[in-house]
N, C-alpha and C positions, 0 to 999 in steps of 0.2 A: 015412686017412694020405696024405701027399703023397710019391709015389713018385719023382717026376722033378722037382726043384727047378728046374732050367733051364727046363724046359717051363712050370712054374707062374710063374716070375718074368718070362718073356719079354714078356707083354703089359705088365707094369709098366715094364720097360726101354723098350719101345716108347712108352709114354704119356710118360715123363720126356723122351725125345728130341723127340717131337712138341711137347710143351708148352714146352720150351726154345726151339724155332724159332718158336713162336707168340708167346711173351713177348718175345723179342728183336725179332720183327717189329713189335710194338707200339712198343718203344723206337725203332726206325729210323723208323717213320712220324712220331712226334713231331719227330725231329731233321730229317727231310726238310722238314718245315714250318717249320724255324728257330724252333721254340718248345721250352720246357723240357720234357725227358723225365722223367716221374715214376719211370721205372725206371732205375737206375743200371746194374746188371748181374744176371744170373740164374745160379744153379747148380742142379744136380739130381743125385740119386743114387737107386739102389735099395737098400734096406736089406739087408745080408748075411745069409745064412741063419742064422748062429749068433746074431746079434742078434734076428732074428725069433723064434727058438726061446726065447730068454732072456726076451723081453718076453712071449711067449705064455704062458710058465710063470708069470711074475710076475702076469699079468692073469687067470690061470686060463681061457685061450681054447683050447678043444680044436683040435688040428692040423687037423681037417676044417672048422673055422670061421674060420681065419685070414683068409682072403680077404674075409669078410663083416664081421668085427669088428675087424681091425686097420687103422687108417686111414692110416698113414704108411709102408707098405712102399715106395710111390713118393713121394718127397719133393722138393719144389722150394723154392727159397729166392729171394726177390726183394729186392734191396737198393735202398734209396731214400736220397736226400740229406736230405730233410726229413720231419718226422712227417706233415705235410699231404700229401705225396706218397703215403703209405701208404694214406690213405683215398680218394685219387684212384684208386689202383690197385685197391682193394677194389670200388669203383663200376664200374670197367671190367670186372673179373672177373664181377661180378653180372649185367652186361648181355650176356654172351656166350652164344651159342646152341649152341656146340659141346660144351658140358659143363653139368652141373648142380651149383649150390652146394647142398650137404646140411647144412653145419654151419659156424658162425663162432665164433671165440673171440677176444675182444678183451682181450689181456693188456697193452695200452697204457693204456687207461682203467682196467682192473682188473689191475694188475701182480701177479705172484705174490710170495709172502712173501719169496722168495729176492731179489727185485729184478728178476727176468727180466721183459723187455718185448718183445712181438712181436704181430702179428696173425695168426692161423691161419684158414686157410679149407680146409675139407675138400670136395673135389669128387667127383662120380661121372663118370668119363671113359669114353667109349665107344672101344674099341680095335677097329679093323677088322682082322680076320685072314682067312686062306684058308678057315676053317670058319665065318665070319660074325662077328658083333659080340659083343664080350666087355666088359662094364662092370666097371671096377676102381675102387676108392677111391684117391685121391691126396691128399696134404696140402701146402698151399702156405703157406710162412710169409713174411710181408712185415714187413721191419724196416728201421731205418736203419743206416747204417755203424757208428755208435757202439754201437747196441744189439747188432749182430752181433759186434763185437770183444768186448764184455762176455760174450755168450752162449757164445762160443768159449772164452774163458778159464774160465768157469764150468764148462763141459762137461768140460774137460781136468782140473780140480781134482776134479770128482766122479768121474772115472774113477780118478784117482790114489787117492782115499780111499775108493773104493767107495761113494759116496753118504753117507758119514758124515763130513762136513766138520767139523774142529775149530772150536770157538766163535769164536776170533779170526779165523779165515779167513772164516766166515760174516759176521762183522761188517764186516770189510774189503770183502767183495764187496758187501754192502748199500750201504756208502759209495760204492763205485765205481759201482754202478749209478745211484744219485742223480746222481753227478758226470756220468756219460755222458748222462743225461737233461737235466741242466742245459745240457750242450753243445748238445743237440738243440733245446732251447727258445732259446738264444742265437742259434743258426743260423736258427731260424724267424723271430726279430725282424728279421733283415736279408736274408731270403730273396729279396725282390723285387730287391734290389741284386745279390745273388749271380747270380740267374737271368739278369738283364740283362746282367751282365758275361760270363757263360758264352755267351749266344747271340751276343753281339758278337764274342767270341773266335773261336768256330767260324765266323761269317760271315766274318770277316777272314781266317781261315785258308784257307777255300775259294777267295777271291779272289786269294790269293797264289800259288795253285798254277798 
């Protein structure tokens, strides 16, 4: 049994803080080179204790195995402008030496039945503490802004209806998911023009200071 949740969750909180700095550092390096940054912005959180316990009960995970079997206690989300950026970020993460990718789930090429699209990467991240190294699991979700908008709405509705959405809401959500992906596809068609315009805008902004 976990006696002290603050102590248990401390390395997860540290991992989220460190990863946010590292991922934002990647974005800054691209921008310093006046080139398109595949990362638009980064968010992160540690799952609340009550959510951990509910999920553990649903998945039949014993409390003493939560750290080994629950992959998203530490969660990070990377937002991208274009679908192509998602795969660029995935390649960047695969090449890093400061953590190990242990699982990948491509819900873009293989969307969920609900219409959900995102790319999930589970990493084993080494946290350095005063008592040595502690490796924790963390999940990174990589998605476009439109995918995130849809997922946020779907999450809220699932919470309201406790996961049992009415049929008409399900149908509308599926249509909305396709509309959101159509927007992503349209933006991909003109992404080179968009990227050039953004780089030019940033370049001119710097020279006006």
